[in-house]
VEXKOLKE-127050 format. One record per residue: residue number from 0; residue in three letters; y, z, x of N, C-alpha, C, O in turn. Coordinates in Angstrom, 3 decimals, padded with zeros to 6 digits. Each point is the difference from the previous one (the first is absolute). Example, Ala and Ser with C-alpha at 12.3 -4.5 7.8 and 13.67 -1.06 7.14 Angstrom:
BEGIN
   num   residuo        npy        npz        npx       capy       capz       capx        cpy        cpz        cpx        opy        opz        opx
     0       ALA   -005.690    007.800    013.190    001.190    000.000   -000.890    001.200    000.000    000.900   -000.019    000.665    001.036
     1       SER    001.069   -001.385   -001.386    001.190    000.060    000.820    001.090    000.730   -000.770    001.108    000.169    000.509
//
This chain:
BEGIN
   num   residuo        npy        npz        npx       capy       capz       capx        cpy        cpz        cpx        opy        opz        opx
     0       MET    176.416    110.777    093.306   -000.040   -001.316   -000.108   -000.107   -000.563    001.535    000.290    000.721    000.955
     1       SER   -000.709   -002.001   -000.813   -000.149   -000.504    001.214    001.199   -000.334    000.687    000.989   -000.229   -000.696
     2       THR   -000.881    000.149    002.092    001.057   -000.307    000.735    000.639   -001.294   -000.431    001.224   -000.110   -000.080
     3       ARG   -002.013   -000.817   -000.183    000.324   -001.352   -000.333    000.849    000.117   -001.384    001.128   -000.491   -000.046
     4       VAL   -001.596    001.038   -000.886    000.748    000.198   -001.338    001.308    000.685    000.274    001.034   -000.391   -000.541
     5       GLU   -001.063    001.494    001.443    001.220    000.633    000.259    001.030   -000.911    000.583    001.165   -000.009   -000.397
     6       THR   -001.639   -000.782    001.382    000.967   -001.008    000.660    000.533   -001.010   -001.033    001.191   -000.313    000.019
     7       TRP   -002.001   -000.176   -000.873    000.510   -001.006   -000.960    000.982    000.859   -000.958    001.017   -000.573   -000.390
     8       LEU   -001.235    001.828    000.007    001.016    000.619   -000.804    001.291    000.134    000.631    001.065   -000.203   -000.584
     9       TRP   -001.206    000.610    002.006    001.150    000.231    000.892    000.893   -001.304   -000.075    001.215    000.067   -000.185
    10       LEU   -001.878   -001.219    000.336    000.588   -001.218    000.120    000.638   -000.423   -001.381    001.108   -000.525   -000.111
    11       ALA   -001.861    000.793   -000.797    000.448   -000.285   -001.334    001.377    000.730   -000.409    000.967   -000.537   -000.539
    12       GLN   -001.107    001.915    000.930    001.309    000.764   -000.282    001.340   -000.560    000.904    001.151   -000.104   -000.426
    13       ARG   -001.594   -000.195    001.677    001.207   -000.476    000.841    000.444   -001.312   -000.506    001.212   -000.218    000.023
    14       ALA   -002.124   -000.825   -000.545    000.527   -001.207   -000.522    000.707    000.159   -001.226    000.992   -000.682   -000.259
    15       THR   -001.487    001.621   -000.575    000.794    000.097   -001.336    001.309    000.704    000.288    001.007   -000.263   -000.657
    16       ALA   -001.012    001.185    001.664    001.331    000.584    000.444    001.165   -000.969    000.299    001.172    000.225   -000.303
    17       VAL   -001.672   -001.437    000.994    000.925   -001.039    000.322    000.442   -000.729   -001.315    001.187   -000.178   -000.271
    18       ALA   -002.177   -000.213   -000.493    000.330   -000.706   -001.281    001.048    001.076   -000.767    001.073   -000.433   -000.421
    19       LEU   -001.374    001.640    000.283    000.778    000.915   -000.804    001.417   -000.013    000.547    000.975   -000.142   -000.738
    20       ALA   -000.896    000.290    002.009    001.287   -000.099    000.751    000.897   -001.137   -000.477    001.176    000.144   -000.335
    21       LEU   -001.883   -001.335    000.340    000.787   -001.137   -000.438    000.283   -000.014   -001.369    001.179   -000.232   -000.268
    22       VAL   -002.015    000.437   -000.766    000.334   -000.145   -001.390    000.937    001.256   -000.517    000.798   -000.191   -000.919
    23       VAL   -000.912    001.326    001.472    000.756    001.140   -000.270    001.542   -000.342    000.477    000.971    000.278   -000.704
    24       THR   -000.882   -000.870    001.895    001.312   -000.377    000.406    000.685   -001.029   -000.863    001.209    000.055   -000.224
    25       ILE   -002.027   -001.031   -000.276    000.462   -001.092   -000.859    000.420    000.665   -001.378    001.036   -000.334   -000.575
    26       HIS   -001.856    001.246    000.109    000.222    000.705   -001.257    001.294    000.845    000.030    000.820   -000.071   -000.916
    27       LEU   -000.663    000.840    001.948    001.191    000.918    000.087    001.151   -000.822    000.343    001.051    000.331   -000.550
    28       ALA   -001.016   -001.313    001.324    001.138   -000.883    000.220    000.479   -000.698   -001.223    001.202   -000.174   -000.202
    29       THR   -002.169   -000.246   -000.650    000.300   -000.735   -001.259    000.560    000.972   -000.927    000.949   -000.378   -000.687
    30       MET   -001.404    001.636    000.546    000.468    000.950   -000.861    001.489    000.410    000.408    000.919    000.100   -000.812
    31       ILE   -000.823    000.100    002.049    001.406    000.374    000.343    000.980   -001.073   -000.211    001.138    000.283   -000.375
    32       TYR   -001.487   -001.449    000.582    000.865   -001.075   -000.217    000.262   -000.174   -001.500    001.151   -000.171   -000.402
    33       ALA   -002.167    000.211   -000.408    000.200   -000.092   -001.454    000.661    001.104   -000.536    000.644   -000.251   -001.018
    34       ILE   -000.618    001.493    001.446    000.753    001.085   -000.505    001.406   -000.109    000.485    000.915    000.256   -000.783
    35       HIS   -000.677   -000.603    001.969    001.406   -000.258    000.376    000.647   -001.090   -000.676    001.217    000.064   -000.173
    36       ASP   -001.888   -001.081   -000.242    000.441   -001.043   -000.718    000.322    000.364   -001.509    000.622   -000.722   -000.780
    37       GLY   -001.185    002.040    000.492    000.399    000.494   -001.426   -001.031   -000.422   -001.033    000.210    000.150   -001.204
    38       LEU   -001.397   -000.714    001.719   -000.962   -000.269   -000.998   -000.885    001.267   -000.563   -000.354    000.921    000.736
    39       THR    000.081   -000.986   -001.958   -000.719    001.043   -000.620   -001.485   -000.243    000.154   -000.348   -001.139    000.312
    40       ALA   -000.553    002.057   -000.492   -001.392   -000.096    000.033   -000.545   -001.261   -001.101   -000.932   -000.765    000.244
    41       THR    001.586    000.768   -001.231   -000.399   -001.032   -001.092    000.415   -001.415    000.535   -000.742   -000.972   -000.138
    42       GLN    001.990    000.901    000.766    000.349   -001.190    000.595   -000.828   -000.495    001.134   -000.325   -001.185    000.061
    43       ILE   -000.053    002.121    000.907   -000.878   -000.360    001.091   -001.372   -000.412   -000.496   -000.517   -000.981    000.536
    44       LEU   -000.093    001.582   -001.443   -001.136   -000.336   -000.759   -000.025   -001.497   -000.506   -000.898   -000.818    000.202
    45       GLY    002.006    000.643   -000.862    000.217   -001.385   -000.453    000.029   -001.065    000.998   -000.378   -001.137   -000.283
    46       ARG    000.817    001.463    001.456    000.108   -000.952    001.020   -001.225   -000.216    000.834   -000.201   -001.078    000.558
    47       THR   -000.664    002.152   -000.464   -001.239   -000.022    000.518   -001.125   -000.282   -000.664   -001.014   -000.326    000.618
    48       ARG    001.047    000.426   -002.146   -001.196   -000.392   -000.822   -000.343   -001.429    000.209    000.867   -000.874   -000.032
    49       GLY   -002.259    000.602    000.269   -000.334   -001.343    000.096    000.035   -000.708    001.403   -000.483   -001.121    000.165
    50       SER    001.071    001.830    000.810    000.215   -000.510    001.240   -001.306    000.183    000.845   -000.522    001.103    000.161
    51       VAL    000.039   -002.259    000.362   -001.169    000.018    000.790    000.140    000.653    001.323   -000.970    000.558    000.514
    52       THR    002.105   -000.599    000.051    000.488    000.672    001.273   -000.013    001.437   -000.268   -000.536    000.703    000.857
    53       TRP    001.020   -000.151   -001.871   -000.129    001.419   -000.141   -001.440    000.409   -000.503   -000.401    001.151    000.168
    54       LEU   -000.268   -001.987   -000.705   -001.353    000.321   -000.344   -000.787    000.140    001.412   -000.747    000.966    000.158
    55       ILE    000.897   -001.838    000.768   -000.658    000.070    001.221    000.407    001.287    000.768   -000.832    000.752    000.508
    56       VAL    002.115   -000.562   -000.464    000.573    001.242    000.654   -000.659    001.229   -000.511   -000.558    000.760    000.790
    57       TYR    000.588   -000.530   -002.020   -000.509    001.238   -000.532   -001.551   -000.068    000.021   -000.608    001.054    000.185
    58       ALA    000.005   -002.068   -000.338   -001.485   -000.104    000.178   -000.361    000.450    001.308   -000.938    000.788    000.125
    59       VAL    001.589   -001.208    000.875   -000.345    000.522    001.369    000.362    001.543    000.160   -000.687    000.781    000.657
    60       PHE    001.750   -000.469   -001.281    000.469    001.570   -000.057   -001.063    000.744   -000.618   -000.358    001.042    000.549
    61       VAL   -000.258   -001.460   -001.720   -000.991    000.854   -000.776   -001.388   -000.020    000.840   -000.616    001.041    000.231
    62       THR    000.258   -002.083    000.124   -001.155   -000.192    000.690   -000.087    000.692    001.320   -001.015    000.626    000.305
    63       ALA    002.125   -000.726    000.547   -000.059    000.800    001.146    000.079    001.505   -000.177   -000.551    000.769    000.788
    64       ALA    001.289   -000.346   -001.903    000.090    001.393   -000.217   -001.384    000.608   -000.575   -000.412    001.144    000.194
    65       ALA   -000.204   -002.152   -000.935   -001.375    000.460   -000.437   -001.031    000.146    001.053   -001.020    000.654   -000.221
    66       VAL    001.255   -001.272    001.431   -000.887    000.083    001.161    000.437    001.129    000.767   -000.752    000.926    000.303
    67       HIS    002.044   -001.000    000.035    000.503    000.898    000.954   -000.010    001.550   -000.302   -000.510    000.817    000.765
    68       ALA    001.106   -000.506   -001.923   -000.129    001.524   -000.475   -001.273    000.610    000.065   -000.207    000.962    000.739
    69       PRO   -000.771   -001.523   -001.560   -001.299    000.629    000.083   -000.652    000.218    001.410   -000.611    001.046    000.218
    70       ILE    000.727   -001.982    000.709   -000.481    000.220    001.315    000.761    001.211    000.327   -000.720    000.929    000.364
    71       GLY    001.998   -000.680   -000.395    000.682    001.114    000.420   -000.627    001.335   -000.582   -000.409    000.957    000.657
    72       LEU    000.423   -001.098   -001.977   -000.591    001.116   -000.744   -001.309    000.516    000.531   -000.251    001.181    000.243
    73       ARG   -000.571   -002.236   -000.088   -001.406    000.329    000.529    000.026    000.752    001.397   -000.790    000.904    000.274
    74       THR    001.714   -001.338    000.527    000.213    000.709    001.321    000.459    001.306   -000.117   -000.439    000.889    000.729
    75       VAL    001.408   -000.662   -001.707    000.501    001.345   -000.075   -001.123    000.866   -000.693   -000.248    001.128    000.427
    76       LEU   -000.421   -001.661   -001.490   -001.047    000.772   -000.556   -001.137    000.353    001.019   -000.608    001.069   -000.047
    77       SER    000.392   -001.952    000.878   -001.061    000.178    000.955    000.357    001.131    001.024   -000.898    000.669    000.511
    78       GLU    002.300   -000.449   -000.198    000.322    000.789    000.951    000.312    001.521   -000.675   -000.135    001.035    000.652
    79       TRP    000.500   -001.063   -001.825    000.560    001.212   -000.582   -000.960    000.526   -001.167    000.178    001.160   -000.372
    80       SER   -001.049   -001.821   -000.155   -000.676    000.532   -000.986   -001.394    000.302    000.325   -000.475   -000.473    001.033
    81       PRO   -000.327    001.310   -001.905   -001.338    000.360    000.278   -000.928   -001.049   -000.761   -001.212    000.215   -000.030
    82       LEU    001.698   -001.238   -000.528   -000.798   -000.978   -000.724   -000.831   -000.717    001.084    000.336   -000.156    001.174
    83       ARG   -001.551   -000.280   -001.801   -000.919   -000.806    000.783    000.511   -001.401    000.099    000.709   -000.468   -000.891
    84       PRO   -001.086   -000.281    002.058    000.487   -001.316   -000.013   -000.137   -000.966   -001.078    000.881   -000.830   -000.224
    85       ARG   -001.965    000.908   -000.458   -000.384   -000.885   -001.150    000.944    000.403   -001.169    000.364   -000.914   -000.740
    86       ALA    000.056    002.122    000.498    000.903    000.314   -000.996    001.520   -000.550    000.458    000.792   -000.504   -000.796
    87       ILE   -000.574    000.663    002.002    001.301   -000.502    000.452    000.134   -001.597   -000.169    000.982   -000.582   -000.462
    88       ASN   -002.008    000.076    000.867   -000.063   -001.588   -000.089    000.164   -000.292   -001.653    000.749   -000.894   -000.393
    89       ALA   -001.435    001.642   -000.431    000.178   -000.273   -001.412    001.334    000.181   -000.460    000.501   -000.891   -000.686
    90       ILE    000.179    001.967    000.978    001.407    000.205   -000.304    000.903   -001.199    000.457    000.785   -000.556   -000.769
    91       ALA   -000.950    000.220    002.023    000.757   -001.017    000.491   -000.191   -001.340   -000.702    000.998   -000.699   -000.177
    92       VAL   -002.240    000.265   -000.254   -000.264   -001.164   -000.779    000.708    000.136   -001.328    000.714   -000.896   -000.449
    93       ILE   -000.934    002.043   -000.165    000.735    000.151   -001.401    001.405   -000.093    000.142    000.629   -000.671   -000.817
    94       PHE   -000.027    001.276    001.782    001.372   -000.070    000.235    000.414   -001.387    000.241    000.983   -000.390   -000.631
    95       ALA   -001.524   -000.362    001.380    000.132   -001.426    000.275   -000.084   -000.846   -001.186    000.847   -000.880   -000.150
    96       LEU   -001.813    001.057   -000.745   -000.137   -000.663   -001.219    001.210    000.322   -000.945    000.592   -000.918   -000.568
    97       LEU   -000.270    002.088    000.423    000.978    000.548   -000.845    001.415   -000.662    000.471    000.748   -000.484   -000.850
    98       LEU   -000.418    000.479    002.195    001.118   -000.744    000.479   -000.017   -001.344   -000.283    000.986   -000.538   -000.503
    99       ALA   -002.080   -000.125    000.791   -000.082   -001.443   -000.408    000.117   -000.454   -001.349    000.599   -001.032   -000.302
   100       VAL   -001.262    001.923   -000.655    000.243   -000.462   -001.384    001.407    000.222   -000.550    000.593   -000.870   -000.638
   101       LEU   -000.103    002.027    000.903    001.326    000.327   -000.383    001.046   -000.977    000.514    000.810   -000.567   -000.733
   102       GLY   -000.894    000.407    002.113    000.897   -000.782    000.662   -000.160   -001.514   -000.471    001.014   -000.661   -000.225
   103       TRP   -002.078    000.201    000.100   -000.109   -001.385   -000.527    000.469   -000.167   -001.395    000.566   -001.056   -000.283
   104       ARG   -000.746    002.061   -000.720    000.505   -000.078   -001.226    001.593    000.018    000.057    000.645   -000.633   -000.836
   105       ALA   -000.066    001.326    001.776    001.476   -000.150   -000.040    000.421   -001.217    000.750    001.129   -000.408   -000.272
   106       VAL   -001.873   -000.312    001.242    000.285   -001.283    000.608   -000.124   -001.140   -001.049    000.778   -000.953   -000.022
   107       LEU   -001.815    001.116   -000.849   -000.031   -001.089   -000.962    000.943    000.112   -001.102    000.371   -001.015   -000.589
   108       GLY    000.082    002.275    000.238    000.967    000.356   -000.963    001.398   -000.498    000.533    000.871   -000.350   -000.795
   109       LEU   -000.704    000.331    001.981    001.294   -000.451    000.553    000.066   -001.587   -000.173    000.998   -000.623   -000.362
   110       TYR   -002.280    000.070    000.697   -000.115   -001.492   -000.004    000.135   -000.557   -001.382    000.689   -001.001   -000.197
   111       ALA   -001.352    001.644   -000.808   -000.233   -000.571   -001.313    001.300    000.080   -000.789    000.050   -000.428   -001.154
//
């Protein structure tokens, strides 16, 4: 791949790392608070279902993860596997799509 593409992938991974740090912190802090407050998973889901705020938080979470993780997987495969760049890129894209589809199904299930 060209240096320009590699630069954009590097920037995308760093930007999504920042987004993930924020939403993972929100998620963990909320879960810890809810568990210490004695809420069950059913009660938590009942409180979050239909919330636009939580839809946004988890939409950012899923989207950032679907960009961040495949770029990392691509880098690891490039360094450690005998696969050709085209195959590595295909694997990364398929992984990104899988994460996005499954993640968005979960996000929409939470909101609905």
